[in-house]
C-alpha positions in Angstrom: 43.6 109.5 107.2 44.2 111.6 104.1 43.0 115.1 103.7 40.4 114.4 101.0 38.9 111.6 103.1 38.7 113.8 106.3 36.9 116.7 104.1 34.4 113.8 102.9 33.7 113.1 106.6 32.7 116.8 107.1 30.4 116.9 104.1 26.8 116.6 104.6 27.1 112.8 103.4 29.8 112.0 105.8 28.0 113.6 108.7 25.0 111.5 107.9 27.0 108.3 107.8 28.7 109.1 111.1 25.5 109.8 112.8 23.8 106.5 111.6 26.9 104.5 112.6 26.9 106.1 116.0 23.3 105.6 116.5 23.7 101.8 115.6 25.9 101.5 118.7 29.4 99.6 118.9 27.9 96.3 118.6 26.0 97.0 115.4 28.4 99.4 113.7 30.1 96.8 111.3 26.4 95.5 110.1 25.3 99.1 109.8 28.2 99.8 107.6 27.7 96.7 105.5 24.3 98.3 104.4 25.8 101.7 103.6 24.5 101.5 99.9 21.6 103.1 101.6 23.6 106.3 101.6 25.3 105.5 98.1 28.9 106.2 100.1 32.1 105.2 98.8 33.6 102.1 100.5 36.6 104.6 101.4 34.2 106.9 103.2 32.4 104.2 104.8 35.7 102.8 106.2 36.7 106.1 107.5 33.3 106.8 109.1 33.7 103.4 110.9 37.1 104.0 112.0 36.2 107.4 113.3 33.3 105.9 115.5 35.9 103.5 116.9 38.3 106.1 117.6 35.8 108.4 119.4 34.9 105.5 121.5 38.5 105.2 122.7 39.1 108.9 123.1 36.1 109.1 125.4 38.5 108.2 128.3 40.7 111.2 127.3 38.2 113.9 126.2 35.1 113.2 128.1 31.9 114.8 126.6 33.9 116.5 123.8 35.2 113.1 122.5 32.1 112.1 120.5 32.3 115.3 118.5 35.9 115.4 117.9 38.1 113.7 115.0 41.1 111.5 115.3 43.7 109.5 113.9 44.9 106.3 115.6 48.2 108.1 116.5 46.4 111.1 117.6 44.4 108.9 120.2 47.4 106.8 121.1 49.5 109.9 122.0 46.8 111.9 123.8 46.9 112.8 127.4 43.9 113.1 129.5 42.2 116.5 129.1 42.8 117.3 132.8 46.5 117.3 132.1 46.2 120.0 129.4 44.0 121.9 131.9 46.6 121.6 134.6 49.2 123.1 132.0 47.0 125.8 131.2 46.6 126.6 135.0 50.4 126.8 135.2 50.5 129.1 132.1 47.8 131.5 133.6 49.5 131.6 137.0 53.4 131.5 136.2 53.8 132.6 132.5 51.1 135.2 132.2 51.1 135.9 128.5 48.1 136.4 125.8 49.6 135.3 122.5 50.9 131.7 122.1 52.1 129.7 119.4 51.5 125.9 119.5 54.0 124.2 117.2 53.4 120.5 116.2 49.7 120.0 117.0 50.1 116.6 118.2 46.7 115.2 119.5 45.8 119.0 119.7 44.5 118.7 123.2 47.1 121.3 124.5 46.3 123.9 121.7 42.6 123.5 122.1 42.7 124.0 126.0 45.2 127.0 125.6 42.8 128.8 123.1 39.9 128.9 125.5 41.8 131.8 127.2 44.7 132.6 124.9 45.2 133.8 121.3 46.6 130.6 120.2 48.4 130.0 116.6 48.6 126.3 115.9 51.4 125.4 113.5 52.0 122.1 111.9 53.5 120.9 108.5 50.8 118.0 108.3 47.6 119.4 106.4 45.2 116.6 107.9 46.5 117.7 111.4 45.8 121.5 110.9 42.1 120.7 109.6 41.4 118.1 112.2 42.7 120.8 114.8 40.3 123.4 113.3 37.2 121.1 113.2 38.1 120.1 117.0 38.2 123.7 117.9 34.5 124.0 116.9 33.6 120.8 118.7 35.4 122.1 122.0 34.1 125.6 121.6 37.9 127.0 121.6 37.2 130.2 119.6 40.7 131.6 119.7 42.8 128.7 118.0 44.0 129.6 114.6 45.6 126.7 112.8 48.2 127.4 110.2 50.0 125.0 107.8 53.8 125.6 107.8 56.8 123.9 108.6 57.5 124.8 112.3 61.2 125.5 111.7 60.5 128.2 109.2 57.5 129.9 110.9 58.2 133.4 112.0 56.7 133.6 115.4 55.2 136.8 116.7 53.9 135.4 120.1 55.0 135.9 123.7 55.4 132.3 124.3 55.6 129.1 122.7 54.4 125.4 123.3 56.1 122.7 121.2 54.9 119.2 121.0 57.7 116.8 120.2 55.4 113.8 121.5 55.1 112.4 117.9 58.2 113.5 116.3 60.5 110.3 115.8 63.4 110.9 113.2 63.4 109.5 109.7 65.1 106.3 111.0 62.5 105.8 113.6 65.0 106.8 116.3 63.5 107.8 119.7 66.6 110.0 120.5 65.1 113.5 120.6 67.9 115.0 118.9 66.9 113.2 115.9 63.2 114.2 115.8 61.9 116.6 113.3 62.5 119.3 114.8 65.2 118.3 117.3 64.8 118.8 121.0 67.6 121.2 121.0 66.0 123.3 118.2 62.9 123.3 120.3 64.6 124.6 123.4 66.3 127.3 121.4 63.2 128.4 120.0 61.5 128.7 123.5 64.5 130.6 124.7 64.3 133.2 121.9 60.7 133.5 122.2 61.0 134.4 125.9 59.3 131.4 127.4 57.2 128.3 127.1 57.4 124.7 127.2 58.1 121.3 125.4 56.1 118.2 125.6 57.9 115.0 125.2 57.1 111.3 125.9 57.0 110.3 129.5 59.5 107.3 129.2 62.4 109.6 128.5 64.7 110.3 131.5 66.5 113.4 132.7 69.6 112.6 130.5 67.7 113.2 127.2 67.8 117.0 127.6 71.1 118.4 125.7 73.6 121.0 126.9 73.4 123.8 126.5 69.5 124.4 126.9 68.6 123.0 130.3 65.2 123.8 131.1 64.0 125.6 134.3 62.0 122.4 135.2 61.6 119.0 133.9 58.2 117.6 135.1 56.7 114.2 134.7 52.9 114.3 134.7 50.6 111.4 135.7 46.8 111.0 135.5 45.1 108.4 137.7 48.3 106.7 138.4 49.3 106.5 134.6 52.4 108.4 133.5 51.1 110.8 130.6 53.8 113.0 129.6 57.3 114.8 130.3 57.1 118.7 130.0 60.1 120.8 129.9 59.3 124.3 131.4 
C-alpha cells in the first residue's frame, strides 16, 4: 500500500467505505464493494479498503480487540507475532533492563513499538514512509500515547535513548538473501548499535539457528519464543 492510498483510507471518505465494508461482513464484502459508486470512491480506494478488511480479519488472531481498528499490509500481518509475545518482552524490559527512553528501529509489524510505548517514551524509526504513518495511526488505535514515529534511515539516526530495539524480521538483502549479514541493516550493525547504546534486543525470524550470530557481537542471550505451540520469533538480548 502506497502512502497516498493509506492517507486516503484515513479520510472521511475512506473511513465511511471501511465502515460499510466491515458492516457487510466477510461474505458480502465483494458485493458491497461492487456497489461502491454509492460513495463515488475511486477503484483504487475501494480495493485498498476491501484488502484492509481482509487483513484485519487475519490480524484478529494476533491483535485481538485492537485488530479491527488497526491498519496493515500483507507483509505486516505475515510477520506479526502474537500481541502476548510483545507483552512478554515488555515485561522483561521492565524487570531486567529498567529504562525509560527506547528507540524502536525498523518498525516491522509495529506491535513491539506499540506495546513498549504504553510505558516507555518510544521513538519509532523507519525509512519506509507508509510504515511510519501506519504505526502512528495504530498507536491511536491501541491507545499507545508515547510512540513517536520518525521517518529516517536507521543507520543514520542519532539515537539519544537508553536502550534500542531493532526489528530485522522483514529485512532481507537486495538479492533476497536470508543471511542476516546481508540484511539492510545487517545483524552485525544491529548488535553493535545495541552495544554502543548500552542495552537492548534484536528481533529475527524464528527459523534462524544459533550459528547466524556473528563474532564478535555475541548477545547475552538468544531466546526462541513460541505462542500456543507455534514458534514466533528469535530475540537476541
